[in-house]
N, C-alpha and C positions, 0 to 999 in steps of 0.2 A: 453481157457478165455482168455480175455485181459487184460490192465492195469486197467482197471476200476471196475471190479467183478470177483470175482473168483464163487460167489453167488447173486441171485437175492435174496429183502425183503421179501421174501416168502417161501423161502424152507428150510431156516435151521430148525434141530432139535436136538433130545442127540445125535444122531449118530455123528452129526459133532464136539461134546465136547473136547475141547483142541487142534481143529485146529487154524491154524493163513487163516486170510482171509480176502479177500477184499470187501466191500459193497459201489454202490454209491447211492446216493438218493436224495430226499427234506428232510428238516428238518422238520417234521410234528407240532411234539410238543417238548415241554423241560420241563424237573422239576427241578428245583435248590433244593437239599438239604444241602447245605451250604459245605460239604464237597465231595458231590457225585451229577455230575451233569447226568442227565437219558437225552437221547437225542432217539425221536419216527423217524427211517429211515424207509424213505417209498418210493417206486418205481411202474410201475403198477402189480408187482405181489402181494405185500402186504406189512405189516411195521413189523421192525426188533425193538427194543430195544436197543441202546447202552448207556452204560456206562461209565465214566472216574473219573477218583479217583482228588481232588483238587493236589497233588503231583505232577501230573505229567501235564509238560511243558505247554498242548495245553489246560490247561482248562481254563485259561482266556481268549483268542481268543474264543473257542469255546460258553464260557460264553456270551458273546457280542454276536455272531452271529443271524443275521437276520433269523427268520423262514419262509420256502418256501426256502432258498439258496439251492442250489447244492454242496454236501460233496463228499469225496470221505472216507472212513473211511478203517484202516489199523487195525487189532486188531486179537483177539480170543476169542474162541468159548466158556461161559460159562453155566453149568447149573444152574438153578435156583433154591432156595430153595423152598420144596414144597410149603410153605406160601405164595409164588408172584407168581406161576406161574398163567397166563394169559392163561382161554382157551377161551376165542375168540379170539385170534392169533393163527395161524398157527402154528407161531416161540412162541406159548408164554411159552413152557416149556425151553428157552435158553435167552441168553443175550450175546451182542458182546462186551468185554471190550476193549475200544478206546484204543489203542500202538499212532498213528498218525490221522493226517488225513489233507487235502488238500481239498480246495475251488476250486470247478468247476464251479460256477455261481452265484453273488450275485445277492439277492433280496431284492427293495427297500420296503420301506413300503410300508405293502399292505394294499388295497382299499378297501377287505372285504377279511377275515379269510377263509383261506381253512380245517379248520378240523372239522368245524363246520356245521350243517344241515340248520342254523340261515336263514331266509328267508330274500334278499335284493331287494332293486326294480331291475323292470325290465333292466333300461338303467345300471347301475353300470353291474348285471350280465352279461347284453350282451357284453357292453364295453370290459370290460375287461374276453371276454368268456373263455378267455385260465386257468385262475385262477378258473373259474366256472368246470369248467371242470374237473379242480384234485381234488371237494369234490368226496367221496366217493359213495355217491347214483348217484351223474349223471355219475361217470366215470362206473360206472356198470352197468348205462342204456345203456350208448354205447357200451361197451363191448358185450350187451345181442343184440344192435342192429346186430355186425357183428356175431358173433354167430346164430342169426336167420336167418340171408342174407346167409350165409355159408348153413347151414342147408335144407333152399332153394333149396338152386341149385341141391346139393344132391337128395333131394326129385323129382323137377321133371327131373334131367336125369336119376332116377332111375324107374319113372313112360313114357318114351321116348321120352321126348321133347327135342330139340335143342336150342342153346342159340343162336339170334344173337342180334346187335344191329342195329339201327336203327337212321335217321339221326337227328342232332339238326336243325340244320337250316334248314325249309322247308318252306312250302308255308300258309299261316291266313286260317283260316276257322273257318265257324259257332258251335263251339262245347261246347257253352251254359256260354264259360268266358271271357274276354278280353285277345288278345293276347300279349306277350312280343313282341316288332317288332324289328330288326334290318335292319338298314339300309346297299344296297349296293352300294359299293365305283363303280366298275365296271359295274351298272347296274344304272345308274342315275334315282331315283325317285321311282326308285324300293325298294320293302323293305322283308325281311327273316320271318317269325316268328317264335319265338321258341316252337316246339311242348306243347299243353295240353296233351295229349298222342298220344302215337303211333298208335291211331287208324288207319288212311290209311294204314299206312305201313303193319300194321300187317295181314289187309285184302289181301294188295299185296303178301303177301307171301304166302299165303295159294292157291293163283290162279297162283303163283311160283312152282308150283308142292311140297311144303315140308308140312309135313301132321301135325305135333305139334311145335309150337315155343313157347317159354318164352324170355325175357331178367326181368332183374332188370332196370327197365324206370326211366329216371328221367324227371319229367314231369311240366312243367312253363304255371302258368295261375295270371294272374294278377287282385286278388282276395282280400275281406279288409278279414285281419287275424281273427281266432277265435282261442277256446279250441283246437280242434282237426283240424285245418286245420293252415297250416305255408302259410302267403304270400310270394309269391313268387313261390319256386320247391316246390316237395317233390317227394318221391319215392312211384312206384306201381309194384309188380309182374305184371308186363303185360304177359298174357298167347292168345292162340289163337288155333282153332283142325278141321281140316277139316274133313265131315264125319261125324257129328255129330246133334245128336238136344240137347234140354236144359238138359233133363235128364244125357245125356252124359259128359257135361260140370261138372254136378253137381256133382256126382259121384268121378270126378279127385278129385273138388278144394277142396269135404266133406273130402275126403281121407287126401289131404293135410293138412287143419285145423287141424284137428283132433293132427295127429301125431307131429307136432308145436306147437299149445297148449298143448299135453302131453307132450310133452318133454322138453318148458319151464316153466312150469308151477305145482305147485300141486294142484290148482283148481280145482274144478271138470266140467265136462261137461255134462248137463242134456240133452242134448240130441243129439247121437251120431250121429241120422237120423235126419237132420235137417228140422223141419215142413214146408211146402209150404205153404205161407198166401198168397192169392189172395189178390192185390193192396187197392180193394174196401172193404176188410173185414177188413183190417187192419187200414183204415182210420175211421172206422166204431166202432170196437172195440175196437183200444188204440188211436185214435186221431192224429197216424202220420204212417209215412208208415217207422220208426226209434224203433220200441218197444224195450221195455225192457221187453223181456218173465222172468224176475228174481222175476217183478212184477205180484200177482195174478189177482190184479184189472182190470177190465174191463167197458168199458163203453157202454151203450145200447140207445138203439135211443127210446124216449119216445113221440115224434111230437104229435102220435096220441091220447095219452091220453087230451092231452089240448085240442081238439074238442069236448071231450063230456060236455054233455050239467050238469051233477053233477060234475064236475072241476070248479070252481069257482075262480082260480086265472088268476085276468083278465093279467095281466101285460103280459103274457108269452102267454094268449088265442089271445090276440091282435097280438104279432107278427109273433107267428104261421101263426095265418087268412094273414098275411102279406109273406111267404114264410122263417120265420125265424125255424128253427130247434130246437129241445129237447134233451140234451147229460146226461145221468143220471152217477151216480157212486153209488155202495153200498160198504158201507164196514162193515163187519158181525158186530156181536155183542160189538157193541159200544154206546149201552144205557145208557151204565152208564160213561161213558168222559162226563168231564164237561163241562158246557157250553162255557169256554173259549178257548176248544180244536175246537168247531163249530167255534166261532165268530173270531178264529184267522186264518179258513182258508179263509172263506169268506172278513177279510180284507188283504189276501195274494192276492185273487184274484183280488182284484179290485186295488191292489198297480201295476197288470200284466196289468192292463188295461182295466178288465171286469167289467162290472156292478155288479158285485158280485155271489155267490156262495148259490141260496138257498137251505133249506135244511130241514129234520124230521128225525124222529124217529119211527119205528112201534112199536107200543104199541096193547094189549088187557087185557087190565084190565078185562074191565066189558063189552065191546067187541072192533072188531078191528080199532084203531086208531091212528091218527099221530100227535105225540107232537114237536114242533118248530113252529119258527115263520110262515110257511108257509101252517102248518098241518091242519090247520080249514078248506081250503080252497079245503079239499079233503074227497070224501064218501067213506063207507065204500066197496062198488063196484069198484070204483075207486083203491082205495089202493089193491083189489084186485088182479086187471089185472095188476097192476103196479109191486106186488108179482109173477105171473105168468109170467109176461116180463122177469123180472129180475133174479128172483132166490131167492129175500130179504124173510127173514125172522120175525119172530117176534123181537125184540134187536137189529133190522142192521137198520142201516142209511141211508138215499140215500138223494147225493147229485144233485142240478142242475142246469142246464145251458143251456141258449137261443141264438141263434144270429143266424148269415151268417152264410153259412156250414164252412166255411174255417176259419171263425172267432171262431167259437162254438167249430170245431174239434180241433184248437190247445190250447184254454183254458182248454180243458175238458184231454188232454194229457199231459199238464201241471201241471193240476187239480192232474190227476192219478200218475205221477210220486212225487207230495206234499203230498200226502195224505198217501203213501207207504212210504217215508220216516217218517212221523210224528208216524203212529203207527210201525212204522220198521218190514218193509213184506218184504223188498229185502234181498234175501240171499246174501251175497256181497265175498261170497268164493267159487262164482260157474262163471260158462260163461254158458251164455244159448244164441246159434246162431240160426240163421233162414233165410228163404229166404221170399223176398217179391217178387212174381210174378203177369203176367199180368196187368203191366202197360200200362195204355194208350197213345196211338202212340202219340196224341193230348193233348193238351189241350190250354184252352181261355187266354191272354194276360191280361193287364190291359186297351187296347184300343182295347176289343174285335175283335181281330183279332187270326185266327189259328195258334197255333206255336208248333213245336216239344215238349213232354214231357219230354222226356230224348235223348236216342241217335239216329241221326235222320238216322243211316244207320242200323237200326234196322228192322226186319223181321216182316210183320205183320201178326196175326193170322190170320189163313181160306185159302182157297182157291181165287186165285186171283180173278177167276169170282164171287165170291161172297164175297168180300169186300166192305161192306157199303161205297164208297166214297161219297158221299151226305150226311152221319152225321160221318165227320172224328171223333167226341169226343167220338163217339161209338166204333173205330177201336181199339181192344188190341194189346199190341205187345208181342214179345218175348223177353221182358227184364227183368230184377233179380236183387234185391242188397241184397249179406250178411250183416247182419243186427245180433252185437253181444252185449249182451247189451246197449240198447240202441244209440250203434256207426255203422255208416254205414263203414263196412269194403271194399268194392267193388262195382261196378258195372257192368253188364255184359249184350250181346245179342245175341244172334242168328241172323248173319248180312243178311242184303238183297242182295243178288247176282244176282239180274234180274234188268237189266238197263233200262223196260221200267216200270217195280215197282216202281224203285227208281224217275224217274221222275214223276210218278204220285204222290208219295207220296211228295215231295216235294211242286208240285205246290200247294196243300191243301196249306202248310204252304206260300204261296207267292214266289215262285221262278220259274221263264219260267225257260226252257230248258237251254239256253245260258247261266243265272247265273249258274246253276245246270255244265255246261261245263267248263266255267271258273273256278268255286271254286273246283270241283272235275274230274278234267282232266284226271290225272294219272286211277285213279278208275275208273272210267267212262269206260275210254278207256280199259282198261284191263278185266274189268266183259263182253265184249264183246267177248276177246277170252278162252270164256271156264272158266266158274267161280265155284268152288264146294262150295256145300251149308258149312258154317262154322260159328263157335261160338265160343266165349270167354268171360273174363272177367280180371279184376284188382285188386285184394284185394291191400287197402294203407298198402304200409312196416311202415311206421309213424304211423299209429294207431294199426296195431298188434303190434307192439312194445311198444306203449303208454295205451294197455291192458292187458299185459303180463309182464309190469314192475308197473301196480299199477298207473299208474298217472293220473292224472287228463288235463293235458296242454299237448301237443305235443312237444312243445319248451324241455321238461323233455329229451326227446327222440332225438334231434338232436342236430347234434353234433355243425353246426354253423349257427343257425337262425338266422331270423330278427325280429325287434318288430311287433309293431303291424301298423305303419307306413308303413312298407315294407322298413325298413333301416337296414345296418347293422355297426351296430355303432364301429366293430370294427374296417374293414378297409373301414370305411368313404364312402360307396356307398349308395348308388346312388352318383358320384359324375361329378360335373361338367367338362370339358375336354376341349380341348384348341380351338383356331379358326381356327390352320390348320386343323386338325382336322376336325372340321364340312366342313372347304371346302373342303375336299377331297371325304367326305359324300355328298355334293354336296345340305347339309343342311343349314337354315338360321336358329335361332332362334326366335321367333318372341317376343317382349320385352315388358312385360305388363305395361300397361296405370295406 
């Protein structure tokens, strides 16, 4: 041990009683009992209670010292009386009687307390992130993050993967988000891009003859912030495998994920074999490709019901005739719920931008009927068909929404979540994983132009000769996502390793051969020199830790996050640079008018 400590603040026990020790750490709390001053000393390993008597010459100075100052204490370990033992502390059976102390680091008046989990504004927390990180919960989250990454590395090595690092300065490529650009001093007018993901490089590693690659990869995307996504940068477990099919990737990742979540959480895993849910099925049943499978509620398509002559709900019928779809959610045995329950759901839907949620409850007093604001519009025969389609029973309620496909998917997905919360249907002490598979290769953008829906380097399903290139929206890809509790953990794909097929697919998205060659010259060139079939995936480290720590915001598991405007308030980034720096980079800032 050195001059600062013989022990840390989390290891002293009764076995150390009567020993002279040295501790160093932060003053977490002080309690002045007049003749006795109690100090909770904290370091990375725990907390030790220290006490000094008023007769001690150092009492007055310790009494005045500011919380979070760093001090060194010389003292003796004393066993606590039984009635004063603190079972919540590892050191709770002892305390340290202070002989002397030394101030190692003074602390100014605190802008926020460290010893409490009280919420403070994002601005304060991020400006003083070094203080925020001292708080118990977030400190533990960051330690958890470190342990998770160490565990992943160990598991990947045992699975036969080799860890490689790929470049940070690379070329710009259309991978779905805006690039962060870095101007080149040696190549005036040209720019590097920070990688959105090591996508091309990990494929090149497979072409290079390596069989299994991984890295804990930093990724950079100029995107807006949200609860499960940090602006600027994030980390993912990037992995790639040669000579594999989709199920080979699934088997490796499932094993890793299950081992990881069992190691760091006591919550149960509902499915050790993750369900495979086709994208189209997910959008129909759950309204989203990120379903929370802890939620038992399903969404049903009742569009055809509103083409029947004996259904008189004219508002929906007119919308259906013009191409709208109807989605419904069944809530089991809710006939005794008060009117306010249904009205509140309807009001919530309107606040979400929908026209509301129609509803009724199925009854059978004298005859089969529907009770509720729109119940009168449905005949007995139509109710029977609804019950057959949805599995609804007497006493169940049904909520309806109608609109264009994307709109109705969105509101029904949100309604499924909202209703489940109101009915307390979600088991919050569990993890429910699934694979979303069979993504469409292409989708239509707002300008009615074909674009890639997912990863442009994915392999389409089917033989090359049989792919329906004339109808690109019908092409499915070997693309897949892992979802847990409604959070997308990762995206992956079996890669397209055939240059002629890649040119064809990019042409459907509006790229000519020259554009593909310019954007992806390294990859296209490599694929012409013997490329193996390969595939991979990239689970998000930040999101995994967020789930394990049971946090709602990714900021709580990230050491130095940016704010919602992609600013680092602590380091004052982004910042202005000098004229000389701009001149060296051959850049001229355009002044705002």
